[in-house]
N, C-alpha and C positions, 0 to 999 in steps of 0.2 A: 555442866556437862550435858549438852543437848545433842540431838542427832542431826542438827542442821549442818549442811556442808559449809566448810570454810572456803575463803578465796583460794587458799593453797590447793585444796582438793579439786576445785573447778579448773585451775590452770594446768593440771597435770596431763590432761588429754587434749590433743590438738584436733582441730576441725577436719584436717585432711586425712588423719590416720586414726582409726579406732584404737582404743586402749587394749582390746582383746588380742590383737595380733602384734607380735614383737617386730621390731625393725629387721630387715633382711641382714643376714650375717655378711661379714667382710668377704668370706670365700664366695658366697653366692653372687655378690656384686662384682667381684673380680672375674668370675667365670662368665657372667653376663657381658661384661666389658670385653673380655677376650673373644667371645663369639661375635660381638658387634664389630670389633676392629681386628679381625683374624690375621690378615697379612702383616700388619704392623706389629702385632703381638708376637708372631712367629719370628719376625726379623729381630726384634728386641731380645727374645729368648735366645736366638742363635748367637747374637753378638755377646750376650752375657755368658753363654756356655763357652764360646771361643776365648773370651777375655779371661775367664776363670781358669781355663786349661793353660793359657799362656802364663798366667801368674804361677800356677803350680809347676810348670815346666822350668820357669826361671828360678824359682826357689829350689827346685831339685838340682838344677845345674850349678848354682852357686853353693849349695850345701853338700855337693858330692865330696866324698873323701879323696884326699890326695895320696895316692899310692906311690911308693918309690919306683922308679923306672929301672 
């Protein structure tokens, strides 16, 4: 048991990123990407919101109770 570093310890830190700083979070990367591609992100968000609303509306339409006339 010596204090010399093993090859496993040397390979854990990459040359491009220091070991002290953790990689950016998924949320941070997603926000940076949204700022960079603003219009496209807004269009995709709008389409997703409209599609989700249509799905909810169709489910509510088919799931409505049938009342006697």
